[in-house]
Biopython code that builds the backbone (N, CA, C, O; Angstrom):
import numpy as np
from Bio.PDB.StructureBuilder import StructureBuilder

atoms = [
    (1, "MET", "N", (95.939, 64.104, 147.854)),
    (1, "MET", "CA", (95.826, 65.314, 148.817)),
    (1, "MET", "C", (96.629, 66.133, 147.851)),
    (1, "MET", "O", (96.868, 65.756, 146.703)),
    (2, "SER", "N", (97.094, 67.429, 148.436)),
    (2, "SER", "CA", (97.241, 68.640, 147.584)),
    (2, "SER", "C", (98.773, 68.605, 147.666)),
    (2, "SER", "O", (99.412, 68.043, 148.556)),
    (3, "GLY", "N", (99.152, 69.109, 146.884)),
    (3, "GLY", "CA", (100.778, 69.606, 146.831)),
    (3, "GLY", "C", (101.259, 70.668, 147.697)),
    (3, "GLY", "O", (100.439, 71.527, 148.021)),
    (4, "ILE", "N", (102.291, 70.741, 148.069)),
    (4, "ILE", "CA", (102.940, 71.511, 148.619)),
    (4, "ILE", "C", (104.196, 72.091, 148.147)),
    (4, "ILE", "O", (105.268, 71.501, 148.016)),
    (5, "LEU", "N", (103.920, 73.388, 147.894)),
    (5, "LEU", "CA", (105.313, 74.020, 147.286)),
    (5, "LEU", "C", (106.009, 74.608, 148.324)),
    (5, "LEU", "O", (105.379, 75.169, 149.220)),
    (6, "ILE", "N", (107.682, 74.547, 148.341)),
    (6, "ILE", "CA", (108.629, 75.453, 149.060)),
    (6, "ILE", "C", (109.402, 76.489, 148.212)),
    (6, "ILE", "O", (110.223, 76.418, 147.298)),
    (7, "VAL", "N", (108.840, 77.408, 148.847)),
    (7, "VAL", "CA", (109.736, 78.802, 148.215)),
    (7, "VAL", "C", (110.844, 79.780, 149.129)),
    (7, "VAL", "O", (110.555, 80.689, 149.906)),
    (8, "VAL", "N", (111.613, 79.488, 148.917)),
    (8, "VAL", "CA", (112.687, 80.552, 149.869)),
    (8, "VAL", "C", (113.208, 81.495, 148.951)),
    (8, "VAL", "O", (113.764, 81.469, 147.853)),
    (9, "GLU", "N", (112.584, 82.908, 150.338)),
    (9, "GLU", "CA", (112.800, 83.985, 149.440)),
    (9, "GLU", "C", (114.159, 84.304, 149.547)),
    (9, "GLU", "O", (114.791, 83.836, 150.494)),
    (10, "GLU", "N", (114.940, 85.332, 148.380)),
    (10, "GLU", "CA", (115.952, 85.597, 148.534)),
    (10, "GLU", "C", (116.697, 86.443, 149.334)),
    (10, "GLU", "O", (115.954, 87.363, 149.675)),
    (11, "ASP", "N", (117.609, 86.555, 149.717)),
    (11, "ASP", "CA", (118.216, 87.361, 150.939)),
    (11, "ASP", "C", (119.698, 87.434, 150.594)),
    (11, "ASP", "O", (120.196, 86.713, 149.730)),
    (12, "GLU", "N", (120.510, 88.495, 151.430)),
    (12, "GLU", "CA", (121.785, 88.681, 150.910)),
    (12, "GLU", "C", (122.528, 87.725, 151.639)),
    (12, "GLU", "O", (123.670, 88.119, 151.874)),
    (13, "ASN", "N", (122.304, 86.777, 152.006)),
    (13, "ASN", "CA", (122.801, 85.493, 152.663)),
    (13, "ASN", "C", (122.727, 84.177, 152.119)),
    (13, "ASN", "O", (122.814, 83.252, 152.927)),
    (14, "GLN", "N", (122.587, 83.916, 150.948)),
    (14, "GLN", "CA", (121.933, 82.345, 150.325)),
    (14, "GLN", "C", (123.060, 81.332, 151.024)),
    (14, "GLN", "O", (122.684, 80.192, 151.298)),
    (15, "MET", "N", (124.349, 81.698, 151.301)),
    (15, "MET", "CA", (125.178, 80.451, 151.356)),
    (15, "MET", "C", (124.568, 79.855, 152.938)),
    (15, "MET", "O", (124.630, 78.667, 153.257)),
    (16, "LYS", "N", (124.118, 80.697, 153.614)),
    (16, "LYS", "CA", (123.980, 79.579, 154.942)),
    (16, "LYS", "C", (122.846, 78.477, 154.893)),
    (16, "LYS", "O", (122.716, 77.495, 155.624)),
    (17, "TYR", "N", (121.977, 78.946, 153.726)),
    (17, "TYR", "CA", (121.172, 77.521, 153.292)),
    (17, "TYR", "C", (121.080, 77.015, 152.014)),
    (17, "TYR", "O", (120.155, 76.303, 151.622)),
    (18, "LEU", "N", (122.010, 77.367, 151.368)),
    (18, "LEU", "CA", (122.284, 76.527, 149.998)),
    (18, "LEU", "C", (122.766, 74.732, 150.363)),
    (18, "LEU", "O", (122.498, 73.728, 149.702)),
    (19, "THR", "N", (123.359, 74.828, 151.341)),
    (19, "THR", "CA", (123.927, 73.294, 151.971)),
    (19, "THR", "C", (122.585, 72.287, 151.932)),
    (19, "THR", "O", (122.397, 71.216, 151.354)),
    (20, "THR", "N", (121.748, 73.095, 152.794)),
    (20, "THR", "CA", (120.533, 72.436, 153.218)),
    (20, "THR", "C", (119.645, 72.087, 152.473)),
    (20, "THR", "O", (119.181, 70.955, 152.607)),
    (21, "ILE", "N", (119.162, 72.948, 151.490)),
    (21, "ILE", "CA", (118.516, 72.348, 150.733)),
    (21, "ILE", "C", (119.033, 71.675, 149.151)),
    (21, "ILE", "O", (118.276, 71.288, 148.260)),
    (22, "ARG", "N", (120.116, 71.676, 149.137)),
    (22, "ARG", "CA", (121.006, 70.694, 148.216)),
    (22, "ARG", "C", (121.015, 69.269, 148.841)),
    (22, "ARG", "O", (121.080, 68.455, 147.919)),
    (23, "LYS", "N", (120.982, 68.758, 149.849)),
    (23, "LYS", "CA", (121.130, 68.048, 150.670)),
    (23, "LYS", "C", (119.738, 67.280, 150.856)),
    (23, "LYS", "O", (119.515, 66.083, 151.032)),
    (24, "ASN", "N", (118.835, 68.431, 150.751)),
    (24, "ASN", "CA", (117.645, 67.569, 150.809)),
    (24, "ASN", "C", (116.994, 67.378, 149.570)),
    (24, "ASN", "O", (116.244, 66.406, 149.653)),
    (25, "THR", "N", (116.970, 67.988, 148.289)),
    (25, "THR", "CA", (116.576, 68.063, 147.152)),
    (25, "THR", "C", (117.430, 67.721, 146.113)),
    (25, "THR", "O", (117.142, 67.968, 144.942)),
    (26, "ASN", "N", (118.539, 67.127, 146.475)),
    (26, "ASN", "CA", (119.522, 66.753, 145.089)),
    (26, "ASN", "C", (119.677, 67.980, 144.332)),
    (26, "ASN", "O", (120.732, 67.869, 143.708)),
    (27, "LEU", "N", (119.175, 69.006, 144.110)),
    (27, "LEU", "CA", (119.480, 69.998, 143.220)),
    (27, "LEU", "C", (120.666, 70.555, 143.443)),
    (27, "LEU", "O", (121.189, 70.551, 144.558)),
    (28, "GLY", "N", (121.386, 71.276, 142.020)),
    (28, "GLY", "CA", (122.820, 71.483, 142.263)),
    (28, "GLY", "C", (122.337, 73.171, 142.777)),
    (28, "GLY", "O", (121.236, 73.709, 142.895)),
    (29, "PHE", "N", (123.876, 73.689, 143.016)),
    (29, "PHE", "CA", (123.887, 75.050, 143.567)),
    (29, "PHE", "C", (123.293, 76.118, 142.887)),
    (29, "PHE", "O", (122.630, 77.051, 143.340)),
    (30, "SER", "N", (123.719, 75.779, 141.391)),
    (30, "SER", "CA", (123.281, 76.983, 140.422)),
    (30, "SER", "C", (121.795, 77.105, 140.105)),
    (30, "SER", "O", (121.254, 78.196, 139.923)),
    (31, "GLU", "N", (121.077, 75.781, 140.039)),
    (31, "GLU", "CA", (119.794, 75.835, 139.949)),
    (31, "GLU", "C", (119.086, 76.003, 141.375)),
    (31, "GLU", "O", (117.955, 76.475, 141.256)),
    (32, "ILE", "N", (119.456, 75.743, 142.651)),
    (32, "ILE", "CA", (119.024, 76.321, 143.456)),
    (32, "ILE", "C", (118.907, 77.866, 143.413)),
    (32, "ILE", "O", (117.823, 78.442, 143.505)),
    (33, "LYS", "N", (120.216, 78.561, 143.250)),
    (33, "LYS", "CA", (120.103, 80.132, 143.296)),
    (33, "LYS", "C", (119.258, 80.656, 142.098)),
    (33, "LYS", "O", (118.885, 81.829, 142.089)),
    (34, "LYS", "N", (118.937, 79.757, 141.037)),
    (34, "LYS", "CA", (118.304, 80.227, 139.866)),
    (34, "LYS", "C", (116.922, 80.403, 140.695)),
    (34, "LYS", "O", (116.559, 81.564, 140.878)),
    (35, "ARG", "N", (116.159, 79.410, 141.188)),
    (35, "ARG", "CA", (115.003, 78.897, 141.548)),
    (35, "ARG", "C", (114.661, 80.149, 142.759)),
    (35, "ARG", "O", (113.578, 80.731, 142.713)),
    (36, "ILE", "N", (115.486, 80.423, 143.616)),
    (36, "ILE", "CA", (115.688, 81.414, 144.642)),
    (36, "ILE", "C", (115.428, 82.471, 143.954)),
    (36, "ILE", "O", (114.248, 82.824, 143.956)),
    (37, "GLY", "N", (116.219, 83.131, 143.324)),
    (37, "GLY", "CA", (116.300, 84.314, 142.247)),
    (37, "GLY", "C", (114.910, 84.414, 141.692)),
    (37, "GLY", "O", (114.131, 85.289, 142.069)),
    (38, "ASN", "N", (114.704, 83.799, 141.078)),
    (38, "ASN", "CA", (113.126, 83.852, 140.168)),
    (38, "ASN", "C", (111.786, 82.941, 141.194)),
    (38, "ASN", "O", (110.788, 82.427, 140.689)),
    (39, "GLY", "N", (111.967, 82.941, 142.016)),
    (39, "GLY", "CA", (110.578, 82.862, 143.242)),
    (39, "GLY", "C", (110.061, 81.505, 142.741)),
    (39, "GLY", "O", (108.953, 81.100, 143.090)),
    (40, "ILE", "N", (110.833, 80.828, 141.954)),
    (40, "ILE", "CA", (110.390, 78.967, 141.682)),
    (40, "ILE", "C", (110.474, 78.170, 142.550)),
    (40, "ILE", "O", (111.641, 77.852, 142.777)),
    (41, "PRO", "N", (109.400, 77.463, 143.441)),
    (41, "PRO", "CA", (109.585, 76.370, 144.511)),
    (41, "PRO", "C", (111.129, 75.333, 144.072)),
    (41, "PRO", "O", (111.623, 74.933, 143.018)),
    (42, "ILE", "N", (111.473, 75.218, 145.537)),
    (42, "ILE", "CA", (112.843, 74.325, 145.590)),
    (42, "ILE", "C", (112.772, 73.161, 145.634)),
    (42, "ILE", "O", (113.598, 72.294, 145.349)),
    (43, "MET", "N", (111.322, 73.086, 146.158)),
    (43, "MET", "CA", (110.652, 71.384, 146.376)),
    (43, "MET", "C", (108.911, 71.204, 146.168)),
    (43, "MET", "O", (108.230, 71.959, 146.862)),
    (44, "GLU", "N", (108.288, 70.385, 145.385)),
    (44, "GLU", "CA", (107.247, 70.344, 145.814)),
    (44, "GLU", "C", (106.977, 68.853, 146.145)),
    (44, "GLU", "O", (107.590, 67.955, 145.566)),
    (45, "CYS", "N", (105.862, 68.575, 147.275)),
    (45, "CYS", "CA", (105.777, 67.386, 147.650)),
    (45, "CYS", "C", (104.314, 67.132, 147.514)),
    (45, "CYS", "O", (103.547, 68.082, 147.356)),
    (46, "ASN", "N", (103.860, 65.830, 147.571)),
    (46, "ASN", "CA", (102.564, 65.692, 147.385)),
    (46, "ASN", "C", (102.120, 64.822, 148.722)),
    (46, "ASN", "O", (102.389, 63.642, 148.944)),
    (47, "LEU", "N", (101.217, 65.918, 149.714)),
    (47, "LEU", "CA", (101.175, 65.847, 150.685)),
    (47, "LEU", "C", (100.316, 64.338, 151.043)),
    (47, "LEU", "O", (99.575, 63.626, 150.364)),
    (48, "LEU", "N", (100.764, 64.271, 152.291)),
    (48, "LEU", "CA", (100.144, 62.480, 153.049)),
    (48, "LEU", "C", (99.994, 61.662, 151.788)),
    (48, "LEU", "O", (99.012, 60.944, 151.597)),
    (49, "GLU", "N", (100.969, 61.786, 150.949)),
    (49, "GLU", "CA", (100.816, 60.080, 149.699)),
    (49, "GLU", "C", (101.560, 59.539, 150.537)),
    (49, "GLU", "O", (101.204, 58.540, 151.163)),
    (50, "ASP", "N", (102.838, 60.170, 150.702)),
    (50, "ASP", "CA", (103.890, 58.883, 150.969)),
    (50, "ASP", "C", (104.640, 59.350, 152.109)),
    (50, "ASP", "O", (105.210, 60.437, 152.019)),
    (51, "ASP", "N", (104.734, 58.507, 153.432)),
    (51, "ASP", "CA", (105.551, 58.659, 154.272)),
    (51, "ASP", "C", (106.982, 59.484, 154.350)),
    (51, "ASP", "O", (107.137, 60.532, 154.976)),
    (52, "GLU", "N", (107.814, 58.919, 153.721)),
    (52, "GLU", "CA", (108.815, 58.968, 153.451)),
    (52, "GLU", "C", (109.317, 60.501, 152.572)),
    (52, "GLU", "O", (110.419, 61.049, 152.550)),
    (53, "ASP", "N", (108.067, 60.870, 151.928)),
    (53, "ASP", "CA", (108.042, 62.234, 151.123)),
    (53, "ASP", "C", (107.965, 63.285, 152.220)),
    (53, "ASP", "O", (108.670, 64.288, 152.331)),
    (54, "ASP", "N", (106.843, 62.814, 153.119)),
    (54, "ASP", "CA", (106.472, 64.012, 154.260)),
    (54, "ASP", "C", (107.331, 64.100, 155.272)),
    (54, "ASP", "O", (107.374, 65.164, 155.890)),
    (55, "THR", "N", (108.285, 62.890, 155.693)),
    (55, "THR", "CA", (109.418, 63.348, 156.319)),
    (55, "THR", "C", (110.190, 64.143, 155.718)),
    (55, "THR", "O", (110.553, 65.148, 156.329)),
    (56, "LYS", "N", (110.658, 63.910, 154.347)),
    (56, "LYS", "CA", (111.595, 65.034, 153.620)),
    (56, "LYS", "C", (111.507, 66.167, 154.186)),
    (56, "LYS", "O", (112.237, 66.786, 154.960)),
    (57, "LEU", "N", (110.087, 66.451, 153.492)),
    (57, "LEU", "CA", (109.737, 67.992, 153.685)),
    (57, "LEU", "C", (109.055, 68.285, 154.962)),
    (57, "LEU", "O", (108.164, 69.131, 154.899)),
    (58, "LYS", "N", (109.272, 67.815, 155.961)),
    (58, "LYS", "CA", (109.230, 68.243, 157.320)),
    (58, "LYS", "C", (110.688, 68.701, 157.838)),
    (58, "LYS", "O", (111.007, 69.775, 158.348)),
    (59, "LYS", "N", (111.461, 67.590, 157.560)),
    (59, "LYS", "CA", (112.934, 67.978, 157.911)),
    (59, "LYS", "C", (113.545, 69.241, 157.000)),
    (59, "LYS", "O", (114.402, 69.964, 157.508)),
    (60, "LEU", "N", (113.164, 69.436, 155.896)),
    (60, "LEU", "CA", (113.852, 70.451, 155.259)),
    (60, "LEU", "C", (112.850, 71.882, 155.649)),
    (60, "LEU", "O", (113.241, 73.011, 155.354)),
    (61, "ILE", "N", (111.904, 71.702, 156.148)),
    (61, "ILE", "CA", (111.271, 73.129, 156.427)),
    (61, "ILE", "C", (111.946, 73.440, 157.637)),
    (61, "ILE", "O", (112.453, 74.551, 157.795)),
    (62, "ASN", "N", (112.022, 72.109, 158.941)),
    (62, "ASN", "CA", (112.913, 72.924, 159.806)),
    (62, "ASN", "C", (114.232, 73.194, 159.696)),
    (62, "ASN", "O", (114.789, 73.929, 160.511)),
    (63, "GLU", "N", (114.890, 72.614, 158.647)),
    (63, "GLU", "CA", (116.107, 72.560, 158.742)),
    (63, "GLU", "C", (116.753, 74.126, 158.271)),
    (63, "GLU", "O", (117.761, 74.716, 158.659)),
    (64, "LEU", "N", (115.555, 74.551, 157.129)),
    (64, "LEU", "CA", (115.420, 75.857, 156.947)),
    (64, "LEU", "C", (115.403, 76.901, 157.688)),
    (64, "LEU", "O", (116.153, 77.875, 157.620)),
    (65, "ILE", "N", (114.484, 76.692, 158.455)),
    (65, "ILE", "CA", (113.816, 77.607, 159.809)),
    (65, "ILE", "C", (115.257, 78.036, 160.762)),
    (65, "ILE", "O", (115.691, 79.105, 161.190)),
    (66, "ASN", "N", (115.756, 76.504, 160.839)),
    (66, "ASN", "CA", (116.753, 76.431, 161.856)),
    (66, "ASN", "C", (118.330, 77.567, 161.513)),
    (66, "ASN", "O", (118.936, 78.225, 162.358)),
    (67, "VAL", "N", (118.606, 77.473, 160.170)),
    (67, "VAL", "CA", (119.340, 78.403, 159.724)),
    (67, "VAL", "C", (118.918, 79.754, 158.980)),
    (67, "VAL", "O", (119.445, 80.356, 158.044)),
    (68, "GLY", "N", (117.854, 79.989, 159.688)),
    (68, "GLY", "CA", (117.040, 81.255, 159.345)),
    (68, "GLY", "C", (117.043, 81.619, 157.975)),
    (68, "GLY", "O", (117.647, 82.595, 157.532)),
    (69, "ALA", "N", (116.291, 80.744, 157.239)),
    (69, "ALA", "CA", (115.897, 80.601, 155.756)),
    (69, "ALA", "C", (114.439, 81.112, 155.830)),
    (69, "ALA", "O", (113.588, 80.467, 156.442)),
    (70, "LYS", "N", (114.114, 82.450, 155.107)),
    (70, "LYS", "CA", (112.741, 82.945, 154.886)),
    (70, "LYS", "C", (112.209, 81.844, 154.117)),
    (70, "LYS", "O", (112.810, 81.401, 153.139)),
    (71, "ILE", "N", (110.854, 81.283, 154.614)),
    (71, "ILE", "CA", (110.411, 80.317, 153.414)),
    (71, "ILE", "C", (108.780, 80.818, 153.466)),
    (71, "ILE", "O", (108.155, 81.396, 154.354)),
    (72, "ARG", "N", (108.413, 80.384, 152.247)),
    (72, "ARG", "CA", (107.163, 80.594, 152.089)),
    (72, "ARG", "C", (106.023, 79.464, 151.630)),
    (72, "ARG", "O", (106.011, 79.335, 150.406)),
    (73, "LEU", "N", (105.138, 78.680, 152.274)),
    (73, "LEU", "CA", (104.289, 77.294, 151.490)),
    (73, "LEU", "C", (103.363, 78.133, 151.083)),
    (73, "LEU", "O", (103.064, 79.299, 151.340)),
    (74, "PHE", "N", (102.772, 76.878, 150.048)),
    (74, "PHE", "CA", (101.732, 76.911, 148.889)),
    (74, "PHE", "C", (100.820, 75.674, 148.863)),
    (74, "PHE", "O", (101.246, 74.521, 148.803)),
    (75, "ASP", "N", (99.680, 75.983, 148.906)),
    (75, "ASP", "CA", (98.786, 74.470, 148.673)),
    (75, "ASP", "C", (98.755, 74.502, 147.034)),
    (75, "ASP", "O", (97.734, 74.992, 146.553)),
    (76, "GLY", "N", (99.533, 74.139, 146.327)),
    (76, "GLY", "CA", (98.736, 73.460, 145.174)),
    (76, "GLY", "C", (99.630, 74.411, 144.191)),
    (76, "GLY", "O", (100.429, 74.075, 143.316)),
    (77, "GLU", "N", (99.303, 75.466, 144.545)),
    (77, "GLU", "CA", (100.077, 76.686, 143.389)),
    (77, "GLU", "C", (100.671, 78.072, 143.923)),
    (77, "GLU", "O", (100.630, 78.549, 145.057)),
    (78, "LEU", "N", (101.131, 78.474, 142.963)),
    (78, "LEU", "CA", (101.771, 79.678, 143.601)),
    (78, "LEU", "C", (100.973, 80.798, 143.651)),
    (78, "LEU", "O", (101.486, 81.589, 142.860)),
    (79, "VAL", "N", (99.606, 81.500, 144.349)),
    (79, "VAL", "CA", (99.229, 82.139, 144.294)),
    (79, "VAL", "C", (98.829, 82.438, 145.732)),
    (79, "VAL", "O", (98.717, 81.519, 146.544)),
    (80, "LYS", "N", (98.513, 84.287, 146.210)),
    (80, "LYS", "CA", (98.672, 84.686, 147.155)),
    (80, "LYS", "C", (97.748, 84.059, 148.095)),
    (80, "LYS", "O", (98.155, 83.766, 149.220)),
    (81, "ASN", "N", (96.466, 83.809, 147.722)),
    (81, "ASN", "CA", (95.490, 82.685, 148.339)),
    (81, "ASN", "C", (95.423, 81.953, 148.838)),
    (81, "ASN", "O", (94.518, 81.758, 149.649)),
    (82, "LYS", "N", (96.541, 81.031, 148.551)),
    (82, "LYS", "CA", (97.104, 79.419, 148.320)),
    (82, "LYS", "C", (98.307, 79.512, 149.952)),
    (82, "LYS", "O", (98.477, 78.561, 150.716)),
    (83, "GLU", "N", (98.854, 80.668, 150.078)),
    (83, "GLU", "CA", (100.023, 80.504, 151.244)),
    (83, "GLU", "C", (99.826, 79.831, 152.275)),
    (83, "GLU", "O", (99.071, 80.472, 153.006)),
    (84, "VAL", "N", (100.087, 78.945, 152.686)),
    (84, "VAL", "CA", (99.739, 78.351, 154.293)),
    (84, "VAL", "C", (101.409, 78.753, 155.355)),
    (84, "VAL", "O", (102.588, 79.061, 155.179)),
    (85, "SER", "N", (100.376, 78.457, 156.503)),
    (85, "SER", "CA", (101.957, 78.687, 157.585)),
    (85, "SER", "C", (102.164, 77.349, 157.775)),
    (85, "SER", "O", (101.477, 76.382, 157.448)),
    (86, "VAL", "N", (103.288, 77.438, 158.394)),
    (86, "VAL", "CA", (104.087, 76.397, 159.041)),
    (86, "VAL", "C", (103.488, 75.786, 159.756)),
    (86, "VAL", "O", (103.489, 74.563, 159.615)),
    (87, "GLU", "N", (102.992, 76.191, 160.451)),
    (87, "GLU", "CA", (101.849, 75.976, 161.620)),
    (87, "GLU", "C", (100.732, 75.230, 160.781)),
    (87, "GLU", "O", (100.781, 74.003, 160.861)),
    (88, "TYR", "N", (100.020, 75.613, 160.217)),
    (88, "TYR", "CA", (99.102, 75.012, 159.314)),
    (88, "TYR", "C", (99.044, 73.770, 158.925)),
    (88, "TYR", "O", (98.071, 73.019, 158.993)),
    (89, "LEU", "N", (100.577, 73.452, 158.325)),
    (89, "LEU", "CA", (101.270, 72.274, 157.620)),
    (89, "LEU", "C", (101.250, 71.554, 158.891)),
    (89, "LEU", "O", (100.451, 70.625, 159.011)),
    (90, "MET", "N", (102.127, 71.903, 159.976)),
    (90, "MET", "CA", (102.403, 70.734, 160.640)),
    (90, "MET", "C", (101.096, 70.539, 161.574)),
    (90, "MET", "O", (101.217, 69.604, 162.365)),
    (91, "ASN", "N", (100.178, 71.064, 161.620)),
    (91, "ASN", "CA", (98.976, 70.738, 161.966)),
    (91, "ASN", "C", (98.370, 69.714, 161.232)),
    (91, "ASN", "O", (97.866, 68.770, 161.841)),
    (92, "ARG", "N", (98.347, 69.761, 160.041)),
    (92, "ARG", "CA", (97.912, 68.973, 158.863)),
    (92, "ARG", "C", (98.545, 67.237, 159.242)),
    (92, "ARG", "O", (98.059, 66.118, 159.406)),
    (93, "PHE", "N", (99.472, 67.678, 159.245)),
    (93, "PHE", "CA", (100.680, 66.246, 159.941)),
    (93, "PHE", "C", (100.191, 65.702, 160.648)),
    (93, "PHE", "O", (99.862, 64.540, 160.409)),
    (94, "ASP", "N", (99.870, 66.432, 162.093)),
    (94, "ASP", "CA", (99.208, 66.231, 163.433)),
    (94, "ASP", "C", (98.457, 65.302, 163.012)),
    (94, "ASP", "O", (98.737, 64.112, 162.864)),
    (95, "ARG", "N", (96.999, 66.117, 162.714)),
    (95, "ARG", "CA", (96.092, 65.468, 162.262)),
    (95, "ARG", "C", (95.683, 64.165, 161.493)),
    (95, "ARG", "O", (94.953, 63.249, 161.872)),
    (96, "TYR", "N", (96.354, 64.330, 160.308)),
    (96, "TYR", "CA", (96.594, 62.895, 159.550)),
    (96, "TYR", "C", (97.116, 61.794, 160.614)),
    (96, "TYR", "O", (96.484, 60.738, 160.661)),
    (97, "LYS", "N", (98.185, 61.964, 161.439)),
    (97, "LYS", "CA", (98.589, 60.695, 161.855)),
    (97, "LYS", "C", (97.409, 60.389, 163.318)),
    (97, "LYS", "O", (97.205, 59.210, 163.608)),
    (98, "GLU", "N", (96.843, 61.276, 163.983)),
    (98, "GLU", "CA", (95.962, 60.893, 164.605)),
    (98, "GLU", "C", (95.024, 60.474, 164.025)),
    (98, "GLU", "O", (94.345, 59.930, 164.896)),
    (99, "ILE", "N", (94.345, 60.335, 162.729)),
    (99, "ILE", "CA", (93.513, 59.856, 162.144)),
    (99, "ILE", "C", (93.813, 58.351, 161.983)),
    (99, "ILE", "O", (93.073, 57.399, 162.227)),
    (100, "GLN", "N", (95.158, 58.368, 161.484)),
    (100, "GLN", "CA", (95.721, 56.812, 160.939)),
    (100, "GLN", "C", (95.582, 55.970, 162.269)),
    (100, "GLN", "O", (95.094, 54.841, 162.212)),
    (101, "ARG", "N", (96.012, 56.516, 163.475)),
    (101, "ARG", "CA", (95.627, 55.947, 164.894)),
    (101, "ARG", "C", (94.399, 55.731, 165.281)),
    (101, "ARG", "O", (94.144, 54.729, 165.949)),
    (102, "GLN", "N", (93.613, 56.460, 164.995)),
    (102, "GLN", "CA", (91.992, 56.349, 165.585)),
    (102, "GLN", "C", (91.841, 55.054, 164.485)),
    (102, "GLN", "O", (91.473, 53.940, 164.857)),
    (103, "ASN", "N", (92.154, 55.347, 163.204)),
    (103, "ASN", "CA", (91.512, 53.812, 162.263)),
    (103, "ASN", "C", (92.048, 52.687, 162.873)),
    (103, "ASN", "O", (91.221, 51.863, 163.265)),
    (104, "GLU", "N", (93.550, 52.377, 163.103)),
    (104, "GLU", "CA", (94.134, 51.306, 163.640)),
    (104, "GLU", "C", (93.335, 51.018, 164.586)),
    (104, "GLU", "O", (92.850, 49.887, 164.599)),
    (105, "MET", "N", (92.934, 52.138, 165.807)),
    (105, "MET", "CA", (92.410, 51.383, 166.834)),
    (105, "MET", "C", (91.093, 50.737, 166.835)),
    (105, "MET", "O", (90.763, 49.828, 167.597)),
    (106, "LEU", "N", (90.274, 51.341, 165.813)),
    (106, "LEU", "CA", (88.885, 51.258, 165.480)),
    (106, "LEU", "C", (88.954, 49.399, 164.541)),
    (106, "LEU", "O", (88.198, 48.430, 164.604)),
    (107, "ASP", "N", (89.950, 49.601, 163.944)),
    (107, "ASP", "CA", (90.156, 48.146, 163.062)),
    (107, "ASP", "C", (90.636, 47.128, 163.904)),
    (107, "ASP", "O", (90.332, 45.963, 163.646)),
    (108, "ASP", "N", (91.502, 47.458, 165.094)),
    (108, "ASP", "CA", (91.619, 46.310, 166.393)),
    (108, "ASP", "C", (90.529, 46.029, 167.085)),
    (108, "ASP", "O", (90.449, 44.963, 167.695)),
    (109, "LEU", "N", (89.564, 46.911, 167.091)),
    (109, "LEU", "CA", (88.277, 46.691, 168.063)),
    (109, "LEU", "C", (87.273, 45.691, 167.150)),
    (109, "LEU", "O", (86.692, 44.706, 167.605)),
    (110, "MET", "N", (87.194, 46.214, 165.628)),
    (110, "MET", "CA", (86.331, 45.639, 164.683)),
    (110, "MET", "C", (86.333, 43.973, 164.605)),
    (110, "MET", "O", (85.424, 43.145, 164.657)),
    (111, "TYR", "N", (88.127, 43.844, 164.422)),
    (111, "TYR", "CA", (88.572, 42.685, 163.931)),
    (111, "TYR", "C", (89.373, 41.971, 164.552)),
    (111, "TYR", "O", (89.904, 40.919, 164.195)),
    (112, "GLY", "N", (89.526, 42.891, 166.075)),
    (112, "GLY", "CA", (90.580, 42.120, 166.758)),
    (112, "GLY", "C", (92.068, 41.876, 166.315)),
    (112, "GLY", "O", (92.357, 41.700, 165.132)),
    (113, "GLU", "N", (92.847, 41.876, 167.165)),
    (113, "GLU", "CA", (94.373, 42.126, 167.017)),
    (113, "GLU", "C", (94.490, 40.495, 166.608)),
    (113, "GLU", "O", (93.959, 39.473, 167.044)),
    (114, "ASP", "N", (95.643, 40.840, 165.345)),
    (114, "ASP", "CA", (96.204, 39.843, 164.880)),
    (114, "ASP", "C", (97.073, 38.897, 165.700)),
    (114, "ASP", "O", (97.600, 37.922, 165.164)),
]
sb = StructureBuilder()
sb.init_structure("model")
sb.init_model(0)
sb.init_chain("A")
sb.init_seg("    ")
for serial, (resi, resn, name, xyz) in enumerate(atoms, 1):
    if name == "N":
        sb.init_residue(resn, " ", resi, " ")
    sb.init_atom(name, np.array(xyz, "f"), 0.0, 1.0, " ", f" {name:<3s}", serial, name[0])
structure = sb.get_structure()
């Protein structure tokens, strides 16, 4: 799958979301500030490869939105035409989970339940 990059837009009150980013990425405060100031992603995650990474990604996005951070998401690379919305990303997660559920149901029908 593709990698998702999270970029936080710089604003006048970075303190409101620095701790959220730190606890979800383990980056230091100075590194977080530098990345935000330079438009560098604060997190990069390979989408749909590891449930734990997907959970961390969703948690970070939701927490950042809740504290009022302006985030931008990119699919694979930091170019304008690769920017995606939060809704698009969450729909991809939902669709992937639905496909997994359908595959499990098909396996149960084809091979019987163990």
